[in-house]
C-alpha positions as CSV (number, residue, x, y, z in Angstrom):
1,M,16.5,44.3,-32.1
2,T,19.5,45.8,-33.9
3,R,19.2,48.8,-36.2
4,L,19.4,46.5,-39.2
5,A,16.5,44.4,-38.0
6,Y,14.6,47.6,-37.1
7,T,15.1,48.9,-40.7
8,L,14.0,45.6,-42.3
9,L,10.8,45.6,-40.1
10,L,10.2,49.2,-41.0
11,R,10.4,48.4,-44.7
12,L,8.0,45.5,-44.3
13,C,5.5,47.6,-42.4
14,A,5.9,50.8,-44.6
15,P,2.9,50.0,-47.0
16,L,0.6,49.5,-43.9
17,I,2.0,52.8,-42.4
18,W,1.3,54.7,-45.7
19,L,-2.2,53.2,-45.9
20,W,-2.9,54.3,-42.3
21,M,-1.6,57.8,-43.1
22,R,-3.9,57.9,-46.2
23,M,-6.9,56.7,-44.2
24,R,-6.1,59.3,-41.4
25,A,-5.8,62.0,-44.0
26,G,-9.2,61.3,-45.5
27,R,-10.1,63.8,-48.1
28,A,-7.0,65.9,-47.2
29,S,-4.7,63.1,-48.3
30,G,-2.9,65.3,-50.8
31,E,-1.6,67.6,-48.1
32,W,0.3,64.7,-46.5
33,E,2.4,64.1,-49.7
34,I,2.8,60.6,-48.4
35,L,4.9,59.4,-51.3
36,S,6.4,62.7,-52.4
37,P,10.2,62.8,-53.0
38,A,10.8,65.0,-50.0
39,R,9.4,62.2,-47.7
40,F,12.3,60.1,-49.0
41,G,14.9,62.8,-48.7
42,R,15.0,63.6,-52.4
43,Y,15.3,67.2,-53.5
44,L,15.8,69.1,-56.8
45,P,18.8,71.4,-57.2
46,E,16.5,74.5,-57.3
47,E,15.2,73.5,-53.8
48,A,18.6,74.5,-52.4
49,P,18.7,78.3,-52.5
50,P,21.5,80.2,-50.6
51,G,21.2,79.6,-46.9
52,T,19.8,76.1,-47.2
53,K,22.6,74.5,-45.3
54,H,23.9,75.0,-41.7
55,R,20.6,76.0,-40.2
56,I,19.5,75.1,-36.7
57,W,17.2,72.2,-37.3
58,I,14.1,71.8,-35.1
59,H,11.8,68.8,-35.5
60,A,8.2,69.2,-34.3
61,V,6.3,66.2,-35.5
62,S,2.7,67.4,-35.2
63,L,0.4,70.1,-34.1
64,G,1.1,69.8,-30.3
65,E,4.9,69.7,-30.7
66,T,4.8,72.6,-33.1
67,R,2.9,74.7,-30.6
68,A,5.2,73.5,-27.8
69,A,8.2,74.6,-29.9
70,D,6.8,78.0,-30.5
71,P,8.6,79.9,-27.7
72,L,11.9,78.1,-28.4
73,V,11.7,78.9,-32.2
74,R,10.8,82.5,-31.5
75,S,13.7,82.9,-29.1
76,L,16.2,81.6,-31.6
77,L,14.6,83.7,-34.4
78,S,14.9,86.8,-32.2
79,K,18.7,86.2,-32.0
80,G,18.9,86.2,-35.8
81,M,19.4,82.4,-36.2
82,P,18.3,80.6,-39.3
83,I,15.9,77.7,-38.7
84,L,15.0,74.6,-40.5
85,L,11.6,73.4,-39.0
86,T,10.5,69.9,-40.0
87,H,7.2,68.1,-39.4
88,T,5.6,64.7,-40.0
89,T,1.9,65.7,-40.2
90,P,0.2,68.4,-42.3
91,T,-1.5,69.9,-39.1
92,G,2.0,70.5,-37.7
93,R,3.2,72.0,-40.9
94,A,0.2,74.2,-41.3
95,E,0.5,75.5,-37.7
96,G,4.2,76.2,-38.3
97,A,3.4,78.1,-41.4
98,R,0.8,80.2,-39.5
99,L,3.0,80.8,-36.4
100,F,6.2,81.8,-38.3
101,A,4.8,83.3,-41.5
102,D,7.0,86.4,-41.2
103,A,10.2,84.4,-40.7
104,I,9.2,82.2,-43.7
105,A,8.7,85.2,-45.8
106,T,12.2,86.5,-45.1
107,N,13.7,83.0,-45.5
108,Q,14.9,83.0,-41.9
109,L,12.8,79.9,-41.3
110,R,12.3,77.1,-43.8
111,Q,9.9,74.2,-43.4
112,A,10.4,70.7,-44.7
113,W,9.0,67.2,-44.2
114,L,11.0,64.9,-42.0
115,P,11.8,61.9,-44.2
116,Y,10.8,58.4,-43.3
117,D,13.4,56.7,-41.1
118,F,15.0,54.6,-43.9
119,P,18.8,54.8,-44.1
120,G,18.9,56.3,-47.6
121,S,16.2,58.8,-46.9
122,T,17.7,60.1,-43.7
123,R,21.2,60.2,-45.2
124,R,20.0,62.3,-48.2
125,F,18.1,64.6,-45.9
126,I,21.2,65.3,-43.7
127,E,23.5,65.7,-46.7
128,F,21.1,68.2,-48.3
129,F,20.6,70.4,-45.3
130,M,23.7,69.8,-43.2
131,P,22.3,71.5,-40.2
132,R,24.4,73.0,-37.4
133,C,22.6,70.7,-35.0
134,G,19.3,68.9,-34.6
135,I,16.8,69.7,-31.9
136,M,14.1,67.1,-31.3
137,I,11.0,68.2,-29.3
138,E,9.7,65.9,-26.6
139,R,10.2,62.3,-27.7
140,E,11.2,62.2,-31.4
141,V,14.0,59.6,-31.4
142,W,14.5,57.8,-34.7
143,P,17.5,55.3,-35.0
144,N,18.4,55.8,-38.7
145,L,17.9,59.6,-38.5
146,I,20.2,59.9,-35.5
147,H,22.7,57.5,-37.0
148,A,22.9,59.6,-40.2
149,A,23.3,62.8,-38.3
150,V,26.0,61.4,-36.0
151,K,27.9,59.9,-39.0
152,E,28.2,63.5,-40.4
153,G,29.3,64.9,-37.1
154,I,26.0,66.7,-36.4
155,S,24.9,66.8,-32.8
156,V,21.3,65.7,-32.0
157,L,19.7,67.2,-28.9
158,L,16.4,66.3,-27.2
159,V,14.6,69.1,-25.4
160,S,11.5,69.3,-23.3
161,A,11.9,65.5,-23.3
162,R,9.3,63.2,-21.9
163,L,8.9,59.4,-21.7
164,A,5.9,57.8,-20.1
165,E,6.3,54.5,-18.3
166,S,4.0,52.9,-20.8
167,S,6.2,54.1,-23.7
168,L,9.3,52.8,-21.9
169,Q,7.7,49.3,-21.7
170,Q,6.5,49.5,-25.4
171,M,10.1,50.1,-26.5
172,R,11.1,46.6,-25.6
173,W,10.5,45.3,-29.2
174,A,13.2,47.7,-30.5
175,R,15.2,48.3,-27.4
176,S,18.7,47.6,-28.9
177,A,18.2,50.0,-31.8
178,L,16.5,52.7,-29.7
179,R,19.0,52.3,-26.8
180,R,21.9,53.1,-29.2
181,A,19.9,56.1,-30.6
182,Y,19.3,57.5,-27.1
183,A,22.9,56.9,-26.2
184,S,23.9,58.9,-29.3
185,L,22.1,62.1,-28.2
186,D,24.5,64.8,-27.2
187,L,22.2,66.6,-24.8
188,V,18.8,65.6,-23.2
189,L,16.8,68.2,-21.3
190,A,13.9,66.5,-19.6
191,Q,10.5,67.9,-18.4
192,T,10.5,66.2,-15.0
193,E,12.7,64.1,-12.7
194,D,10.6,61.0,-13.5
195,D,11.1,61.7,-17.3
196,A,14.8,62.0,-16.7
197,K,15.0,58.6,-14.9
198,R,13.0,56.8,-17.6
199,L,15.1,58.4,-20.3
200,M,18.3,57.1,-18.7
201,Q,16.7,53.7,-18.4
202,A,16.1,53.9,-22.2
203,G,19.8,54.5,-22.8
204,V,20.5,58.3,-22.3
205,F,23.8,58.8,-20.5
206,G,22.6,61.9,-18.6
207,A,19.4,64.0,-18.6
208,H,19.0,67.4,-17.1
209,V,15.6,68.6,-15.8
210,V,14.7,72.1,-17.2
211,G,10.9,72.0,-17.4
212,N,8.2,71.9,-20.0
213,L,8.2,74.3,-23.0
214,K,4.4,74.2,-23.0
215,F,4.3,76.4,-19.9
216,D,6.0,79.2,-21.9
217,V,3.3,79.2,-24.6
218,A,2.3,82.8,-25.5
219,L,-1.4,82.9,-26.1
220,S,-2.6,85.6,-28.5
221,N,-3.8,88.6,-26.4
222,E,-6.1,89.6,-29.3
223,Q,-7.7,86.2,-29.2
224,L,-8.0,86.2,-25.4
225,E,-9.7,89.6,-25.5
226,E,-12.0,88.5,-28.4
227,G,-13.0,85.4,-26.6
228,R,-13.9,87.3,-23.4
229,R,-15.9,89.8,-25.3
230,W,-17.7,87.0,-27.2
231,R,-18.5,85.3,-23.9
232,Q,-20.1,88.5,-22.5
233,T,-22.1,89.0,-25.6
234,V,-23.4,85.4,-25.7
235,G,-25.0,86.0,-22.3
236,R,-25.0,82.3,-21.1
237,P,-22.5,79.9,-19.6
238,V,-20.0,78.3,-22.0
239,I,-18.3,74.9,-21.6
240,A,-15.4,74.1,-24.0
241,I,-14.9,70.4,-24.9
242,A,-11.4,70.8,-26.3
243,S,-9.0,68.6,-28.3
244,T,-11.4,65.6,-28.6
245,R,-10.1,62.6,-30.4
246,D,-11.7,59.6,-32.2
247,G,-14.8,58.4,-30.4
248,E,-14.9,61.2,-27.8
249,E,-17.3,63.4,-29.7
250,E,-19.7,60.5,-29.6
251,M,-19.3,60.2,-25.8
252,F,-20.0,63.8,-25.2
253,A,-22.8,64.1,-27.7
254,Q,-24.5,61.1,-26.0
255,G,-24.0,62.7,-22.6
256,I,-25.5,66.1,-23.8
257,A,-28.4,64.3,-25.4
258,R,-29.1,62.4,-22.2
259,M,-29.0,65.6,-20.2
260,R,-31.6,67.1,-22.6
261,Q,-33.9,64.0,-22.1
262,T,-33.7,64.2,-18.3
263,G,-34.1,67.9,-18.2
264,E,-30.7,68.7,-16.9
265,W,-29.9,70.7,-20.0
266,P,-32.8,72.8,-21.2
267,K,-33.4,73.0,-25.0
268,R,-33.4,76.8,-24.9
269,G,-31.3,79.1,-22.8
270,G,-29.0,76.4,-21.3
271,P,-25.2,76.4,-21.4
272,L,-23.5,76.5,-24.8
273,Y,-20.9,73.8,-25.5
274,I,-18.0,74.4,-27.8
275,M,-16.8,71.1,-29.3
276,I,-13.3,71.4,-30.7
277,P,-11.9,68.2,-32.4
278,R,-8.1,67.8,-32.1
279,H,-7.5,67.1,-35.8
280,P,-9.1,69.1,-38.6
281,Q,-9.8,66.1,-40.8
282,R,-12.4,65.0,-38.2
283,F,-14.4,68.2,-38.3
284,T,-17.0,66.7,-40.7
285,E,-17.2,63.5,-38.6
286,A,-17.9,65.6,-35.5
287,A,-20.6,67.5,-37.3
288,N,-22.2,64.1,-38.3
289,V,-22.1,63.0,-34.7
290,L,-24.0,66.1,-33.6
291,D,-26.5,65.6,-36.3
292,R,-27.1,61.9,-35.3
293,H,-27.9,63.0,-31.8
294,E,-30.2,65.8,-33.1
295,L,-28.2,68.5,-31.3
296,R,-28.6,71.8,-33.0
297,F,-25.2,73.4,-33.6
298,M,-23.4,76.2,-35.5
299,R,-20.0,76.0,-37.1
300,R,-17.4,78.6,-36.0
301,S,-16.1,78.6,-39.6
302,A,-19.5,79.6,-41.0
303,G,-19.0,83.1,-39.7
304,M,-22.2,83.4,-37.7
305,E,-21.2,85.6,-34.8
306,L,-23.6,84.5,-32.1
307,P,-25.7,81.4,-31.6
308,S,-29.5,81.7,-31.1
309,S,-31.0,80.4,-27.9
310,D,-32.0,77.0,-29.5
311,I,-28.4,76.2,-30.6
312,G,-26.7,74.2,-27.9
313,V,-23.3,73.5,-29.5
314,M,-20.7,75.4,-31.5
315,L,-18.4,73.2,-33.5
316,G,-14.9,74.7,-33.2
317,D,-13.9,73.8,-36.8
318,T,-11.1,76.4,-37.1
319,L,-7.3,76.2,-36.5
320,G,-5.2,78.5,-34.5
321,E,-8.0,79.8,-32.2
322,M,-7.5,77.8,-29.0
323,A,-6.8,81.0,-27.1
324,F,-10.2,82.4,-28.3
325,Y,-12.0,79.1,-27.3
326,Y,-10.5,79.0,-23.8
327,A,-11.1,82.6,-23.1
328,A,-14.7,82.3,-24.2
329,A,-15.3,79.3,-21.9
330,D,-16.2,79.3,-18.2
331,V,-15.0,75.7,-17.9
332,A,-12.8,73.5,-20.2
333,I,-13.1,69.7,-20.5
334,I,-9.8,68.5,-22.1
335,G,-10.2,65.6,-24.5
336,G,-7.8,62.9,-25.4
337,G,-8.1,61.5,-21.8
338,F,-11.6,59.9,-22.0
339,A,-10.4,57.1,-24.2
340,P,-6.9,55.6,-23.9
341,F,-5.1,58.1,-26.0
342,G,-2.9,59.5,-23.2
343,G,-4.6,62.9,-22.9
344,Q,-4.0,66.3,-24.5
345,N,-2.4,69.5,-23.4
346,L,-4.2,71.1,-20.4
347,I,-1.6,73.8,-19.9
348,E,-3.0,76.2,-22.5
349,A,-6.4,76.3,-20.8
350,C,-4.7,77.0,-17.5
351,V,-2.6,79.8,-19.0
352,A,-5.9,81.3,-20.1
353,G,-7.2,81.0,-16.5
354,T,-9.9,78.5,-17.4
355,P,-10.8,75.8,-14.9
356,V,-10.0,72.4,-16.3
357,I,-11.7,69.0,-16.1
358,I,-9.6,65.9,-17.3
359,G,-10.3,62.3,-17.8
360,P,-8.7,59.1,-16.5
361,Y,-6.2,58.5,-19.3
362,M,-3.6,61.3,-19.0
363,H,-0.3,59.3,-19.1
364,N,1.2,61.5,-21.8
365,F,0.7,64.5,-19.5
366,A,0.9,62.7,-16.2
367,Q,3.1,65.2,-14.3
368,A,1.3,68.2,-15.6
369,A,-2.1,66.6,-14.7
370,D,-1.0,65.7,-11.2
371,D,0.5,69.1,-10.6
372,A,-2.6,70.9,-11.9
373,L,-4.8,68.7,-9.6
374,A,-2.5,69.4,-6.6
375,A,-2.6,73.1,-7.3
376,G,-6.4,73.1,-7.4
377,A,-6.5,74.1,-11.1
378,A,-8.1,70.9,-12.4
379,I,-10.6,68.2,-11.5
380,R,-10.2,64.5,-12.6
381,V,-13.3,62.5,-13.5
382,Q,-13.8,59.0,-14.9
383,D,-16.0,59.4,-17.9
384,A,-17.7,61.9,-20.2
385,D,-21.0,61.9,-18.3
386,E,-19.2,62.7,-15.0
387,A,-17.2,65.5,-16.8
388,L,-20.4,67.1,-18.0
389,R,-22.0,66.9,-14.5
390,A,-18.8,68.4,-13.0
391,A,-18.8,71.2,-15.6
392,H,-22.4,72.0,-14.7
393,A,-21.6,72.0,-11.0
394,L,-18.8,74.5,-11.6
395,L,-21.2,76.7,-13.5
396,E,-23.4,76.8,-10.4
397,D,-20.4,77.4,-8.0
398,A,-18.9,80.8,-8.9
399,P,-16.5,81.0,-5.8
400,R,-15.0,77.6,-6.6
401,R,-14.7,78.5,-10.3
402,E,-12.9,81.7,-9.4
403,A,-10.6,79.8,-7.0
404,M,-9.7,77.4,-9.8
405,R,-9.1,80.2,-12.2
406,E,-6.6,81.9,-9.8
407,A,-5.0,78.6,-9.1
408,A,-4.5,77.9,-12.8
409,L,-2.8,81.3,-13.3
410,R,-0.6,80.9,-10.3
411,W,0.4,77.3,-11.3
412,T,1.3,78.2,-14.9
413,A,3.2,81.3,-13.9
414,A,5.3,79.4,-11.4
415,H,6.5,76.9,-14.1
416,T,7.5,79.3,-16.8
417,G,11.1,79.8,-17.8
418,A,11.9,76.5,-19.6
419,T,12.7,78.3,-22.8
420,Q,15.4,80.4,-21.3
421,R,16.9,77.4,-19.5
422,I,16.9,75.4,-22.8
423,V,18.4,78.2,-24.9
424,E,21.2,78.6,-22.3
425,A,21.9,74.9,-22.3
426,L,21.9,74.8,-26.1
427,R,24.4,77.7,-26.4
428,P,27.5,75.5,-27.1
429,W,25.8,74.0,-30.2
430,L,24.0,77.0,-31.7
431,G,27.0,78.7,-33.2
432,Q,28.7,75.5,-34.6
433,S,28.3,73.8,-37.9
434,G,28.8,70.3,-36.4
435,R,29.8,68.6,-33.2
């Protein structure tokens, strides 16, 4: 499929994409600004204050990529470089606003929506901002966007790049357009050797392996300390069920309810579960699931400091507190891998020194999952029920739990440094206004 055919198909599918975005947004649809002028690369003159152009442009599509970009953005900010940070989802944008509030206040960092990948939208976006270079995080390759940048002589770079085998196969429908886009990248810095090989199969001329930015995540020391103090005050074991996605809350709520019925989980004094949905628009849905299964729960956002003994679940309905949740937990079950979503980031939990349990569908984090398993920092199970049983077994096995904690800390410490290697590789582009 050529870029022209790709564009025609995108235009035909656009109404369905916007409808899907609106359905996903739910009540928070206004935050998405789905049909706002900025989504089509249209800006008012007053939106171009001094310093708008020639920034280093970093695209972090959503929440996970924004967190992954955190160490890279902070490194560039510390060198005094002006940043344009773009997003596609409101969760990514909100996290960027939280992480870089100080830089936004001084105008060193500016946020914007990435426009839809229509030729006119991407051309207007590039002409308005004229960045020094474009840095895409992980796998954000858009044919018209890259074409517009290259046409203006702006280099596009892909860092902490990953490409799963399943994604490579799914690219077949638009292989011609995507292959040209991949070939237009000036620099590709891959997470692993396998990623580098698949990226070159996709069209990249050469990929260098520098590691995964997620290993350089700096968890809040204040949150870690708060979480540990909270855990001591609670006085009973805590299991985090983190980054759950659509349908997974139901799986785990059913599992917990069954454990109550069989007596494996006492109604009073048993372990406390912290259920943390991946996306904030699903907090209410998760609460409804817990209600349906008659599981007494408290909301973290309600401000109640400690749960009473008859409360078995805390709903983690706050943003930006993952360090607190992981530090408060004796064991972390990582969601996104118990239904075929591809898994979620297990590295943050390991950085906090929390033993990890993962599901069978971890293809988006395949290398990290395999490495964590080999290091002894994680356990893989086949379903939610098995995950709950494994978590309970770890609560009863303090020596194994401590061994996994130490393995997690050693493993993550051994893989840090990707940020420094990426910044060094980017050096030729950071001081230039174009290619």
